[in-house]
PALODREN-750339 format. One record per residue (C-alpha): residue in three letters; x, y negated, z. Coordinates in nm, 2 decimals, always signed. Layout:
<pts>
{pt ALA; {X; Y; Z}}
...
</pts>
This chain:
<pts>
{pt UNK; {+0.95; -0.05; -1.32}}
{pt UNK; {+0.63; -0.06; -1.10}}
{pt UNK; {+0.65; +0.11; -0.76}}
{pt UNK; {+0.39; +0.12; -0.49}}
{pt UNK; {+0.44; +0.21; -0.12}}
{pt UNK; {+0.15; +0.39; +0.04}}
{pt UNK; {+0.07; +0.53; +0.38}}
{pt UNK; {-0.11; +0.50; +0.71}}
{pt UNK; {-0.09; +0.24; +0.96}}
{pt UNK; {+0.26; +0.21; +1.12}}
{pt UNK; {+0.43; +0.46; +0.86}}
{pt UNK; {+0.70; +0.20; +0.79}}
{pt UNK; {+0.61; +0.07; +0.45}}
{pt UNK; {+0.69; -0.29; +0.52}}
{pt UNK; {+1.04; -0.19; +0.66}}
{pt UNK; {+1.12; +0.04; +0.35}}
{pt UNK; {+1.00; -0.24; +0.11}}
{pt UNK; {+1.24; -0.47; +0.27}}
{pt UNK; {+1.53; -0.23; +0.27}}
{pt UNK; {+1.46; -0.14; -0.11}}
{pt UNK; {+1.46; -0.51; -0.21}}
{pt UNK; {+1.79; -0.56; -0.03}}
{pt UNK; {+1.93; -0.27; -0.21}}
{pt UNK; {+1.79; -0.40; -0.54}}
{pt UNK; {+1.93; -0.73; -0.48}}
{pt UNK; {+2.28; -0.59; -0.41}}
{pt UNK; {+2.27; -0.42; -0.75}}
{pt UNK; {+2.17; -0.72; -0.94}}
{pt UNK; {+1.83; -0.60; -1.02}}
{pt UNK; {+1.56; -0.85; -1.07}}
{pt UNK; {+1.23; -0.77; -0.89}}
{pt UNK; {+0.92; -0.91; -0.76}}
{pt UNK; {+0.78; -0.79; -0.41}}
{pt UNK; {+0.42; -0.82; -0.34}}
{pt UNK; {+0.13; -0.67; -0.15}}
{pt UNK; {-0.24; -0.58; -0.15}}
{pt UNK; {-0.46; -0.73; -0.04}}
{pt UNK; {-0.28; -1.08; -0.03}}
{pt UNK; {-0.04; -1.11; -0.33}}
{pt UNK; {-0.18; -1.44; -0.46}}
{pt UNK; {-0.31; -1.75; -0.30}}
{pt UNK; {-0.67; -1.64; -0.34}}
{pt UNK; {-0.59; -1.30; -0.22}}
{pt UNK; {-0.45; -1.42; +0.10}}
{pt UNK; {-0.80; -1.58; +0.18}}
{pt UNK; {-0.95; -1.24; +0.09}}
{pt UNK; {-0.69; -1.08; +0.31}}
{pt UNK; {-0.80; -1.29; +0.61}}
{pt UNK; {-1.16; -1.19; +0.57}}
{pt UNK; {-1.09; -0.83; +0.52}}
{pt UNK; {-0.85; -0.79; +0.83}}
{pt UNK; {-1.04; -1.03; +1.06}}
{pt UNK; {-1.17; -0.81; +1.37}}
{pt UNK; {-1.45; -1.07; +1.39}}
{pt UNK; {-1.60; -0.95; +1.07}}
{pt UNK; {-1.70; -0.62; +1.23}}
{pt UNK; {-2.05; -0.64; +1.04}}
{pt UNK; {-1.89; -0.63; +0.70}}
{pt UNK; {-2.06; -0.37; +0.48}}
{pt UNK; {-1.85; -0.11; +0.33}}
{pt UNK; {-1.97; -0.20; -0.01}}
{pt UNK; {-1.87; -0.57; +0.05}}
{pt UNK; {-1.52; -0.45; +0.16}}
{pt UNK; {-1.50; -0.26; -0.15}}
{pt UNK; {-1.57; -0.55; -0.37}}
{pt UNK; {-1.35; -0.78; -0.18}}
{pt UNK; {-1.06; -0.54; -0.26}}
{pt UNK; {-1.16; -0.52; -0.62}}
{pt UNK; {-1.17; -0.90; -0.64}}
{pt UNK; {-0.82; -0.93; -0.47}}
{pt UNK; {-0.68; -0.68; -0.72}}
{pt UNK; {-0.81; -0.83; -1.03}}
{pt UNK; {-0.65; -1.18; -0.94}}
{pt UNK; {-0.32; -0.97; -0.84}}
{pt UNK; {-0.31; -0.82; -1.18}}
{pt UNK; {-0.36; -1.14; -1.37}}
{pt UNK; {-0.13; -1.37; -1.15}}
{pt UNK; {+0.15; -1.14; -1.03}}
{pt UNK; {+0.14; -0.78; -1.16}}
{pt UNK; {+0.12; -0.83; -1.54}}
{pt UNK; {+0.35; -1.12; -1.55}}
{pt UNK; {+0.62; -0.94; -1.36}}
{pt UNK; {+0.59; -0.63; -1.58}}
{pt UNK; {+0.59; -0.84; -1.90}}
{pt UNK; {+0.92; -1.01; -1.80}}
{pt UNK; {+1.07; -0.67; -1.73}}
{pt UNK; {+1.12; -0.71; -1.37}}
{pt UNK; {+1.09; -0.43; -1.11}}
{pt UNK; {+0.76; -0.46; -0.93}}
{pt UNK; {+0.75; -0.35; -0.56}}
{pt UNK; {+0.40; -0.33; -0.42}}
{pt UNK; {+0.30; -0.27; -0.06}}
{pt UNK; {-0.01; -0.07; -0.13}}
{pt UNK; {-0.20; -0.08; -0.45}}
{pt UNK; {-0.54; +0.08; -0.60}}
{pt UNK; {-0.48; +0.42; -0.42}}
{pt UNK; {-0.54; +0.26; -0.09}}
{pt UNK; {-0.87; +0.16; -0.19}}
{pt UNK; {-0.96; +0.52; -0.29}}
{pt UNK; {-0.83; +0.63; +0.05}}
{pt UNK; {-0.97; +0.36; +0.29}}
{pt UNK; {-1.29; +0.27; +0.12}}
{pt UNK; {-1.36; +0.62; -0.03}}
{pt UNK; {-1.23; +0.89; +0.19}}
{pt UNK; {-1.25; +0.71; +0.51}}
{pt UNK; {-1.55; +0.50; +0.45}}
{pt UNK; {-1.75; +0.76; +0.26}}
{pt UNK; {-1.79; +0.53; -0.05}}
{pt UNK; {-1.86; +0.71; -0.40}}
{pt UNK; {-1.52; +0.82; -0.52}}
{pt UNK; {-1.64; +0.81; -0.89}}
{pt UNK; {-1.76; +0.46; -0.85}}
{pt UNK; {-1.43; +0.35; -0.69}}
{pt UNK; {-1.24; +0.51; -0.97}}
{pt UNK; {-1.43; +0.31; -1.23}}
{pt UNK; {-1.40; -0.01; -1.02}}
{pt UNK; {-1.02; +0.03; -0.98}}
{pt UNK; {-0.99; +0.10; -1.37}}
{pt UNK; {-1.17; -0.23; -1.43}}
{pt UNK; {-0.97; -0.43; -1.17}}
{pt UNK; {-0.64; -0.28; -1.27}}
{pt UNK; {-0.69; -0.29; -1.64}}
{pt UNK; {-0.51; +0.03; -1.66}}
{pt UNK; {-0.21; -0.09; -1.49}}
{pt UNK; {-0.08; +0.17; -1.24}}
{pt UNK; {+0.26; +0.23; -1.06}}
{pt UNK; {+0.52; +0.45; -1.23}}
{pt UNK; {+0.60; +0.59; -0.90}}
{pt UNK; {+0.39; +0.58; -0.58}}
{pt UNK; {+0.60; +0.66; -0.26}}
{pt UNK; {+0.37; +0.80; +0.01}}
{pt UNK; {+0.53; +0.76; +0.36}}
{pt UNK; {+0.37; +1.03; +0.55}}
{pt UNK; {+0.35; +1.08; +0.92}}
{pt UNK; {+0.12; +1.23; +1.19}}
{pt UNK; {-0.16; +0.98; +1.28}}
{pt UNK; {-0.04; +0.96; +1.64}}
{pt UNK; {+0.31; +0.86; +1.54}}
{pt UNK; {+0.18; +0.59; +1.30}}
{pt UNK; {-0.06; +0.42; +1.55}}
{pt UNK; {+0.20; +0.44; +1.83}}
{pt UNK; {+0.45; +0.25; +1.61}}
{pt UNK; {+0.18; +0.00; +1.52}}
{pt UNK; {+0.09; -0.06; +1.88}}
{pt UNK; {+0.46; -0.09; +1.98}}
{pt UNK; {+0.49; -0.34; +1.69}}
{pt UNK; {+0.21; -0.55; +1.84}}
{pt UNK; {+0.36; -0.54; +2.18}}
{pt UNK; {+0.71; -0.64; +2.04}}
{pt UNK; {+0.55; -0.93; +1.84}}
{pt UNK; {+0.34; -1.06; +2.14}}
{pt UNK; {+0.03; -0.95; +1.95}}
{pt UNK; {-0.11; -0.68; +2.20}}
{pt UNK; {-0.49; -0.68; +2.18}}
{pt UNK; {-0.50; -0.87; +1.84}}
{pt UNK; {-0.52; -0.55; +1.62}}
{pt UNK; {-0.68; -0.61; +1.27}}
{pt UNK; {-1.02; -0.43; +1.16}}
{pt UNK; {-0.84; -0.13; +1.04}}
{pt UNK; {-0.61; -0.09; +1.33}}
{pt UNK; {-0.92; -0.09; +1.56}}
{pt UNK; {-1.06; +0.20; +1.39}}
{pt UNK; {-1.09; +0.53; +1.59}}
{pt UNK; {-0.84; +0.83; +1.54}}
{pt UNK; {-1.09; +1.02; +1.32}}
{pt UNK; {-1.09; +0.73; +1.07}}
{pt UNK; {-0.70; +0.72; +1.05}}
{pt UNK; {-0.69; +1.10; +1.00}}
{pt UNK; {-0.93; +1.08; +0.71}}
{pt UNK; {-0.69; +0.81; +0.57}}
{pt UNK; {-0.40; +1.03; +0.59}}
{pt UNK; {-0.58; +1.35; +0.44}}
{pt UNK; {-0.70; +1.12; +0.17}}
{pt UNK; {-0.36; +1.01; +0.07}}
{pt UNK; {-0.22; +1.38; +0.07}}
{pt UNK; {-0.53; +1.47; -0.14}}
{pt UNK; {-0.45; +1.19; -0.40}}
{pt UNK; {-0.08; +1.29; -0.41}}
{pt UNK; {-0.16; +1.64; -0.49}}
{pt UNK; {-0.39; +1.53; -0.76}}
{pt UNK; {-0.13; +1.31; -0.92}}
{pt UNK; {+0.21; +1.50; -0.88}}
{pt UNK; {+0.35; +1.30; -1.18}}
{pt UNK; {+0.33; +0.98; -1.00}}
{pt UNK; {+0.34; +1.06; -0.62}}
{pt UNK; {+0.64; +1.14; -0.40}}
{pt UNK; {+0.59; +1.22; -0.04}}
{pt UNK; {+0.85; +1.11; +0.20}}
{pt UNK; {+0.88; +1.22; +0.58}}
{pt UNK; {+0.79; +0.88; +0.75}}
{pt UNK; {+0.90; +1.03; +1.09}}
{pt UNK; {+1.27; +1.01; +0.97}}
{pt UNK; {+1.51; +0.75; +1.10}}
{pt UNK; {+1.47; +0.44; +0.89}}
{pt UNK; {+1.80; +0.43; +0.74}}
{pt UNK; {+1.78; +0.81; +0.64}}
{pt UNK; {+1.44; +0.76; +0.48}}
{pt UNK; {+1.58; +0.45; +0.29}}
{pt UNK; {+1.86; +0.69; +0.16}}
{pt UNK; {+1.61; +0.94; +0.04}}
{pt UNK; {+1.42; +0.67; -0.13}}
{pt UNK; {+1.73; +0.52; -0.31}}
{pt UNK; {+1.82; +0.88; -0.43}}
{pt UNK; {+1.50; +0.92; -0.60}}
{pt UNK; {+1.51; +0.59; -0.77}}
{pt UNK; {+1.87; +0.59; -0.86}}
{pt UNK; {+1.79; +0.74; -1.21}}
{pt UNK; {+1.54; +0.48; -1.28}}
{pt UNK; {+1.78; +0.16; -1.20}}
{pt UNK; {+1.82; +0.09; -1.56}}
{pt UNK; {+1.46; +0.12; -1.64}}
{pt UNK; {+1.32; -0.20; -1.81}}
{pt UNK; {+0.93; -0.11; -1.80}}
</pts>
């Protein structure tokens, strides 16, 4: 069972991934948790390049290819092996994020991105993609609060530093993709209290707990 979590900055993906993995552990379900970018050793190096605010000169096309490179390595080293061993795979963002961030928000060619994603993923896509949706202002306020709590104020990454319009395009892009792929996407209200949101996610996944693919 391959599940991806998607959403804007500060939507609570990381928290919900952690809560879900604790739930799966409690139920005795074997799983692999990973993320994009950065799910492999090579991917961690790519992630550093992509998020480093010092790389403000990075061309959108360069950014796009780096994400594709990270994904190709991720498929080979983590995702395919996990699925072949019949483990649940929980991924914090996947190829839809590239369509949204580099396509809708960066204005790169969507058809080219689709082709690149298909090559990098080798046709492997999540069974379910959970979109945690909330207003941009709410997500960014949470992200800023998290930075303060972790004593990281003023150290936002390249994407957190983008203006409000950029993040609005990201949210709108996600909602468009979800509407285009209703068989795969489920939208959740990310402004809900963490525990309530987790309960709604578990309720959705309960019928799939015995799935082995």
